[in-house]
Structures are given as C-alpha cells and as structure tokens.
C-alpha positions in Angstrom: -24.1 -5.3 -2.4 -24.3 -8.4 -0.2 -24.3 -7.4 3.5 -22.6 -10.7 4.4 -19.4 -9.3 3.0 -19.8 -6.0 4.7 -20.1 -7.8 8.0 -16.7 -9.4 7.4 -14.8 -6.2 6.9 -13.0 -5.8 10.2 -12.7 -2.5 12.0 -11.2 -3.5 15.4 -7.7 -4.7 14.4 -5.9 -1.4 14.6 -2.4 -1.6 16.0 -2.7 1.5 18.1 -5.9 0.1 19.8 -4.4 -3.4 20.4 -1.1 -2.2 21.9 -2.5 -1.0 25.3 -4.7 -4.1 25.6 -1.7 -6.3 25.2 0.3 -4.4 27.7 -2.5 -4.4 30.3 -3.2 -8.1 29.8 -6.7 -7.6 28.5 -5.7 -9.3 25.2 -3.0 -11.9 24.6 -0.9 -12.8 21.5 -2.6 -16.2 21.6 -6.0 -14.4 21.4 -4.8 -12.4 18.4 -3.3 -15.3 16.5 -6.5 -17.4 17.1 -8.6 -14.5 15.9 -6.6 -14.1 12.7 -6.6 -17.9 12.0 -10.4 -18.0 12.5 -10.9 -15.3 9.9 -8.5 -16.8 7.5 -10.3 -20.2 7.7 -13.6 -18.5 7.2 -12.8 -16.1 4.4 -9.6 -17.0 2.6 -11.1 -19.7 0.4 -13.4 -17.1 -1.2 -11.3 -13.9 -1.1 -8.0 -15.5 -2.0 -5.9 -13.3 0.3 -3.2 -15.9 1.3 -1.1 -18.2 -0.8 0.7 -19.8 2.2 -0.4 -19.8 5.9 2.2 -20.8 8.5 1.1 -24.1 10.3 -1.2 -23.4 13.2 1.0 -25.2 15.7 4.0 -23.1 14.8 2.0 -19.9 15.1 0.5 -20.8 18.5 3.9 -21.8 19.8 5.3 -18.4 18.8 2.2 -16.7 20.3 2.6 -18.6 23.6 6.3 -17.6 23.8 5.3 -14.0 23.1 2.8 -14.1 25.9 5.3 -15.6 28.3 7.7 -12.7 27.6 4.9 -10.2 28.2 4.1 -11.8 31.6 7.9 -11.7 32.4 8.0 -8.0 31.7 10.2 -8.6 28.6 8.2 -6.3 26.4 9.9 -5.9 23.0 8.1 -2.8 21.8 4.8 -1.9 20.0 4.9 -4.9 17.6 5.3 -7.4 20.4 2.8 -10.3 19.7 1.3 -8.6 16.6 0.3 -10.9 13.7 1.3 -9.7 10.2 1.7 -11.0 6.7 3.9 -10.3 3.7 3.4 -10.2 0.0 4.5 -13.5 -1.6 7.6 -12.1 -3.2 9.2 -11.3 0.1 11.5 -14.2 1.2 11.0 -16.0 4.5 13.4 -18.8 5.3 11.8 -22.3 5.1 8.6 -20.8 3.8 7.2 -21.6 0.3 7.9 -18.7 -2.1 5.9 -18.2 -5.3 5.9 -14.5 -6.4 2.4 -15.4 -7.6 3.8 -17.6 -10.3 4.0 -21.3 -11.1 7.6 -20.7 -12.1 8.5 -20.9 -8.4 6.0 -23.7 -7.6 8.6 -25.9 -5.9 10.7 -23.2 -4.3 11.3 -22.8 -0.6 13.2 -19.6 0.6 16.6 -20.1 2.0 17.0 -16.7 3.5 14.8 -14.0 5.1 14.2 -10.5 3.8 15.6 -7.6 5.9 12.1 -6.2 6.6 10.8 -9.5 8.0 13.9 -9.9 10.2 13.3 -6.4 11.6 9.6 -7.0 12.3 10.1 -10.4 13.9 13.0 -9.1 15.9 10.6 -6.4 17.2 8.2 -9.2 18.3 5.8 -9.4 15.4 4.4 -12.8 14.4 4.4 -13.8 10.7 1.2 -15.5 9.8 1.8 -16.1 6.1 2.3 -14.8 2.6 -0.3 -13.0 0.5 -1.6 -13.4 -3.0 -0.5 -11.0 -5.7 -0.3 -10.3 -9.4 2.2 -12.7 -11.0 5.8 -11.3 -10.4 4.1 -8.1 -9.2 3.2 -7.2 -12.7 -0.3 -5.8 -12.6 -2.6 -3.4 -10.7 -5.9 -5.4 -10.4 -5.1 -8.4 -8.2 -5.6 -10.8 -11.1 -3.8 -14.1 -10.9 -4.4 -17.0 -13.3 -2.4 -19.4 -11.1 -3.8 -18.9 -7.6 -7.0 -17.1 -8.3 -7.8 -13.4 -8.1 -7.8 -11.7 -4.8 -11.3 -10.2 -4.3 -12.6 -7.0 -2.8 -14.0 -7.7 0.8 -16.7 -5.0 0.3 -17.9 -6.7 -2.8 -16.2 -9.9 -4.0 -17.5 -9.3 -7.6 -15.1 -6.4 -7.8 -11.3 -6.3 -7.9 -9.2 -5.9 -4.8 -6.6 -3.9 -6.7 -3.0 -5.1 -7.0 -0.4 -6.2 -7.2 -0.4 -6.3 -3.3 -4.1 -7.2 -3.4 -3.9 -10.1 -1.0 -2.2 -8.0 1.6 -4.9 -5.2 1.5 -7.7 -7.8 1.8 -6.0 -9.5 4.8 -5.8 -6.2 6.7 -9.3 -5.1 5.8 -10.8 -8.3 7.0 -8.8 -8.8 10.2 -6.8 -11.8 8.9 -3.8 -9.8 10.1 -3.1 -6.5 11.9 -0.8 -5.3 9.2 0.9 -6.4 6.0 4.0 -5.6 4.0 3.7 -5.3 0.2 5.6 -3.7 -2.6 4.7 -0.7 -4.7 6.2 -0.1 -8.2 3.4 2.1 -9.7 0.7 2.0 -7.1 0.7 -1.6 -6.0 0.1 -0.9 -2.3 -1.8 2.4 -2.6 -4.4 1.2 -5.2 -5.5 -2.0 -3.3 -5.4 -0.1 0.0 -7.7 2.5 -1.5 -10.2 -0.1 -2.9 -10.2 -2.1 0.4 -10.7 0.9 2.7 -7.4 0.7 4.5 -4.2 2.8 4.8 -1.3 2.2 2.4 2.1 3.9 2.7 4.9 4.1 0.1 7.8 5.7 1.9 10.6 7.8 0.4 12.6 5.7 -2.1 15.5 3.8 -0.5 14.5 4.4 3.1 13.4 0.8 3.7 15.6 -2.1 2.6 14.5 -4.2 -0.4 17.0 -6.9 0.4 15.5 -10.3 0.1 12.6 -9.2 -2.0 12.2 -10.2 -5.7 12.4 -7.0 -7.7 10.2 -6.0 -10.7 11.8 -2.7 -11.6 14.5 -1.8 -9.1 14.5 2.0 -9.7 10.7 2.1 -9.1 10.2 -0.6 -6.5 9.3 0.5 -2.9 8.3 -1.3 0.2 4.7 -0.6 1.2 3.0 -0.8 4.6 -0.7 -1.6 4.9 -2.6 -0.9 8.1 -6.0 0.1 9.5 -4.9 3.6 10.7 -2.2 6.0 9.7 -0.6 6.0 13.1 -0.2 2.2 12.8 1.7 2.7 9.6 3.9 5.3 11.2 4.8 3.0 14.1 5.8 0.2 11.7 7.7 2.6 9.5 9.8 3.7 12.5 10.8 0.0 13.0 11.6 -0.5 9.3 13.2 2.8 8.3 16.9 2.4 7.5 17.8 5.9 6.3 20.1 7.8 8.5 19.3 11.0 6.6 15.6 10.6 7.5 16.4 10.7 11.2 18.2 14.0 11.0 17.8 16.4 13.9 16.1 18.9 11.6 13.3 16.5 10.7 12.9 15.4 14.3 12.7 19.0 15.5 10.2 19.9 12.9 7.8 17.1 13.8 8.1 17.6 17.5 7.6 21.4 17.4 4.8 21.6 14.9 2.7 18.5 15.3 0.5 17.9 18.4 -1.6 14.8 18.6 -5.2 15.7 19.3 -4.6 19.5 18.9 -5.4 19.8 15.2 -3.2 20.6 12.2 0.2 22.2 12.4 0.0 26.0 12.1 2.6 26.2 9.3 1.2 23.4 7.1 0.1 24.3 3.6 -2.0 21.8 1.7 -1.8 21.7 -2.1 -4.7 20.9 -4.4 -4.0 20.2 -8.0 -5.8 22.5 -10.4 -5.4 20.2 -13.4 -4.1 16.8 -14.5 -4.8 14.6 -11.5 -8.4 15.8 -11.5 -8.9 16.1 -15.3 -10.3 12.5 -15.6 -12.2 11.6 -12.5 -15.3 9.7 -11.4 -18.1 12.2 -10.5 -18.7 10.7 -7.0 -14.9 10.7 -6.2 -14.7 14.3 -7.4 -17.7 15.3 -5.2 -16.2 13.6 -2.1 -12.7 15.0 -2.7 -13.9 18.6 -3.0 -16.2 18.1 -0.1 -13.1 17.3 2.0 -11.2 20.3 0.6 -14.2 22.5 1.6 -14.2 21.0 5.1 -10.4 21.6 5.5 -10.8 25.2 4.5 -13.7 25.7 6.9 -11.4 24.7 9.7 -9.0 27.5 8.7 -6.5 25.2 7.0 -4.7 26.9 4.1 -5.2 25.0 0.8 -3.4 26.3 -2.2 -4.1 25.4 -5.9 -1.1 24.1 -7.7 -0.7 23.5 -11.5 0.9 20.2 -12.2 1.5 19.0 -15.8 2.3 15.5 -16.8 2.4 14.8 -20.5 1.7 11.5 -22.4 5.5 11.4 -22.9 6.0 11.1 -19.2 3.7 8.1 -18.9 5.5 6.5 -21.8 8.8 7.1 -19.9 7.6 5.3 -16.7 6.4 2.4 -18.8 9.7 2.2 -20.7 11.7 2.1 -17.4 9.4 -0.5 -15.9 9.5 -2.8 -18.9 13.2 -2.5 -19.6 14.2 -3.2 -15.9 11.6 -6.0 -15.6 13.1 -7.7 -18.6 16.7 -7.4 -17.2 15.5 -8.9 -13.9 13.4 -11.7 -15.3 14.8 -12.5 -18.8 16.2 -15.8 -17.7 12.7 -17.1 -16.9 11.7 -16.6 -20.5 14.6 -18.7 -21.7 13.8 -21.7 -19.6 10.1 -21.3 -19.2 8.0 -24.3 -20.0 4.6 -22.7 -19.8 4.8 -21.7 -16.1 4.5 -18.0 -16.9 1.1 -16.5 -17.8 0.7 -15.1 -21.3 0.3 -11.6 -19.8 3.7 -11.8 -18.0 5.4 -13.3 -21.1 4.1 -10.4 -23.2 5.3 -7.9 -20.7 8.8 -9.4 -20.8 8.8 -9.5 -24.6 8.0 -5.8 -24.7 10.9 -5.1 -22.4 13.2 -7.1 -24.6 12.5 -4.7 -27.5 13.7 -1.6 -25.6 17.3 -0.5 -26.2 19.5 1.1 -23.6 19.5 4.5 -25.3 15.6 4.6 -25.1 15.8 3.6 -21.5 18.3 6.3 -20.6 16.2 8.9 -22.4 13.2 7.9 -20.3 15.3 8.2 -17.1 16.3 11.7 -18.2 12.7 12.6 -18.7 11.9 11.3 -15.2 14.7 13.4 -13.7 13.2 16.5 -15.2 9.8 15.7 -13.8 11.4 15.1 -10.4 13.0 18.5 -10.4 9.7 20.1 -11.4 8.0 18.4 -8.4 10.8 19.4 -6.0 10.0 23.0 -7.0 6.4 22.5 -5.9 7.5 21.3 -2.5 10.1 24.1 -2.1 9.1 24.6 1.5 9.2 21.7 4.0 5.7 22.0 5.2 3.7 21.3 2.0 1.5 18.3 1.4 -0.2 17.5 -1.9 -3.8 16.1 -1.7 -5.3 14.1 -4.6 -7.6 11.1 -5.1 -5.7 7.9 -5.0 -7.5 6.5 -8.0 -9.8 8.2 -10.6 -12.4 5.4 -10.5 -13.9 3.0 -8.0 -13.0 -0.7 -8.0 -14.4 -2.1 -11.2 -15.9 -5.6 -11.6 -13.6 -8.6 -12.0 -12.4 -9.1 -15.6 -13.4 -5.6 -16.6 -10.7 -4.2 -18.9 -12.2 -1.0 -20.1 -14.6 1.6 -18.6 -16.3 4.8 -19.8 -15.4 7.9 -17.9 -16.1 11.5 -18.9 -17.7 10.1 -22.1 -14.3 8.4 -23.0 -13.6 4.7 -23.2 -10.4 4.0 -21.2 -8.3 1.0 -20.2 -8.8 0.1 -16.5 -5.1 -0.4 -16.0 -4.3 3.1 -17.3 -6.9 4.7 -15.1 -5.8 2.9 -11.9 -2.2 4.0 -12.4 -2.9 7.6 -13.5 -2.6 9.2 -10.0 0.1 7.0 -8.5 3.0 6.1 -10.9 4.7 9.5 -10.9 5.5 9.2 -7.2 7.3 5.9 -7.8 9.4 7.5 -10.5 10.4 10.5 -8.4 10.6 8.5 -5.1 8.4 10.9 -3.0 6.6 9.5 0.0 2.9 8.9 -0.8 0.1 7.7 1.6 -3.4 6.7 0.9 -6.1 6.9 3.6 -9.8 6.1 3.2 -11.8 9.1 1.9 -15.1 8.4 3.7 -18.4 9.4 2.2 -20.1 12.5 3.5 -23.3 10.4 3.8 -22.5 7.7 6.4 -25.7 5.8 5.6 -24.7 5.1 2.0 -22.5 2.0 1.8 -20.3 1.7 -1.3 -16.9 0.6 -2.4 -14.2 2.7 -0.6 -12.2 5.4 -2.2 -8.8 6.8 -1.2 -7.2 10.2 -0.5 -3.5 10.4 -1.4 -1.1 12.6 0.5 2.3 13.3 -1.0 5.3 15.4 0.2 9.0 15.9 -0.6 11.6 13.2 -0.1 12.3 12.4 3.5 9.2 14.2 4.7 7.5 10.9 5.5 6.6 12.0 9.0 4.9 15.2 7.7 2.8 13.0 5.4 1.9 10.6 8.4 1.0 13.5 10.7 -1.1 15.2 8.1 -2.9 11.9 7.5 -3.5 11.4 11.2 -5.0 14.9 11.4 -7.3 14.3 8.5 -8.5 11.0 10.0 -9.3 12.8 13.2 -11.2 15.6 11.4 -13.3 13.1 9.4 -13.8 10.4 12.0 -17.4 11.3 12.5 -18.0 10.8 8.8 -16.6 7.3 8.4 -18.8 4.8 6.7 -19.3 1.7 8.8 -19.2 -1.5 6.8 -21.1 -3.3 9.4 
C-alpha cells in the first residue's frame, strides 16, 4: 500500500474536537473552509469524491459571515461554521443536480431538501455534492459517467457505495461530515471501507423530502462522521420524529449512560451465533471475536443470539427494491437517449417484470422478519453487534471473490449484513473495528451496532463506549 495515500487520510476533523476550538477563537470558519478546499484541490481529481464544489468565493463569504456572528456572540449551535457535503441526489437550490447520472446533466435544483435546510439553519456551510453510484443503485462506488470514487487508504480498491464520495470526503478531511442515503447499506458499507462512522437512523425519523428516492420503503438518510458522538450531534439536529423524543427515551439515556464512566449497567450486547458470521473473511472474524473477548473481559454481558435469514428473505428485499425503483424511475427509460448506464437500465427492466402480487408477498415476508427481530430486542437495552461487511474492500472492477472456498458475487457479499436493517427500519451504526495490532496497516473494517426502532440514542451511546474502550488500539493511517 502506498503510504502517500495513508498520509492523506485525515484524523483531525472530528466535529466534537472542532467545536471548542471555534468557540474559543482558536479556529475560525474561514480556516476550516480553506482547509477543506485545500484538500479537495489536492485529492479530488484522483479520489473522485465530489461532483460539484460550491464556488470558492461563495464559500469564503459564508465562512466570513459565520465568523462575524461568532465574534458577535451570535453562536447558532454545534454546527456553526462547520463545512459539510451531501450526496448528489439531495437537492440544493441553484446547485447542479446529477444523481450520478448523465440523465440530469443539465439540471439545476429549484428547491432545497429539508435536511440541508436544517443543517444550514443550524450554521453549517455546504461545500458541495458528492459522487455516487448512478441513481443510488449500487454498493461499490462505481460510476461510468463521473468516474469511480476510490478508497483513500488504497485507491486501487473500491470506496463502497452508493454514498462512496461522501465517505471519502469525510475520511480525507475534505469536509467535517457528510449526508448520504442508505437503501441496503449505502452509507454503512463505504463508511466501513473508508474507516469512518456511518449511521442509518430509525426509518422515518429524518425527512427524505427533497431527495431523489430509489426505493421509498427502504430509503434512509445516513450520517457520515469521524466519531460516533459527531453523528449523534448531527442526528439531534435532523431528527424529526416526535415519538423518538419521548420522555421515556430521554429518561433512559440520561439515567443509564455516563460519558467517560464506561458502559451502562443494564446493557446487554448480542452476538449472532449464525448467519451474519457464517460467511466471513478470516481476519474480520478474528478481529470481531477479539473485540467480543475484550468486552467480556470488562464485565460486559454478551449474549449469543440465533438469527435466521433464508434465501427467500434476500429475494424479498431485492423484489421490493427493484419494483419500487421501477415505479420511481420508469419514465426515464421511456425517454432515455443513452444517458442511463447499461447497469441501471437492466435494473429498471428487472423491476418492470415484477407484478404487484409478487411485490406484496415480498412485503409480507419482510413484515414477518421484522416481527422476529422485534422479539430479539424485546427489552429496551439490547444492542446487536456484527461485522458491517463480510469482506474487506475489494479491488476496483472485481465482481467475484472466493471466500470460505466458495466463489461469490462481490455485490451479494457487501449487502449480506446490512440489507435486513433497511427492510425492517431498525437503527444501524457502523464504527471502525480497529486492528489489535496497531503496527499493521490495512484497509479498515467496520463493526455494526443495531437496536430496536427509536433506540437510536442507545446505539449511539454504545458506539461511543466501544470507541473509548478501543481507542488505544486504533490503527493510525499516518
């Protein structure tokens, strides 16, 4: 691996570290924007993270205004002056919109998505829009129109997708955080491969208004950051679910979680005894169980849980995704004059062949799976741990790999541990699972944390505790 790239994976752009520096005047919004622009100019032409960057004069003007407000004691909150980006299927008024496709090559957004409005109203500064799989259909970061987004730890490998450009931007310090979308793992997979934190909140808790859908019943907003607490801060700004802010949930988090004081006493971690670990890279298996052993050594209760997902379930997820994607995008096929890639056209054609009864049967299967998983989380303080992906980031253009002596499609392997949580709408977080040998530098792997609907804070707090526990084991990319 070329150390040049390792030297450009950025570690000092955590929101929680920046906030006090801004408030004390040790760092300014202008400094932050200039730093982001410098890294974009240096790295974007090779890593393909951004499709559109807001003009420098506009960004610096916004940063200067943000700095003026700070000096006038008009602080707008923890996102004041913080540079961020969004996946290029999120509308921003007067900004070019592509959804990673030539189909939208001449389109400029007329409105702004709800998530962007909330973030900018909170003081954040939008730097630009990120590269992605065309129409968000894909899990590798491949894009035949704008070029593939590449892994910042090793550009010969995939970034993951479809929110690959967003994960690359955060990992390299081009922005402090980024907003993507996740239909089957599209935030968690690239976050895992790029060594950053990716959160898919409970379905429906963050507005999708102003965002081009792929599969509306599976689509989730996703938050990509350097640390888990960064993600929690941003989630609190974006969350639109009144149910989530119920007194019961607030009381639970306040009474049982204590920053810096270890894990909550009543927490029970769940470790799958089958399925999610049945097909797994040997090194990922070793690191995962090394963490489980570490947790147990600290007195944290870890329970084995049997989880069964059949091939019929995976077929159901695919049926729902293809059927809904065709309903959303069928008009593009009717008027397309070669602007859609062959891969996307084939995806839409498959969706056109699915009838409504097959779709409804698939939805019924998903409901049964959801009820089964609700039974696993029958108590409010349970969090499931599992590897985010079953393989490391493969080389660009690799379509099949051999694992456990079986030849498998890369796409199927990357989705294996993530898609179920889109179908059932549970909150799912990926954090870097750092190697037990800090001297060995390799492509990052991710640990996924999952809990019941509306237990997003429980997932966040557990992730924060695991980060603190393993902080002395983090692999430095420098």
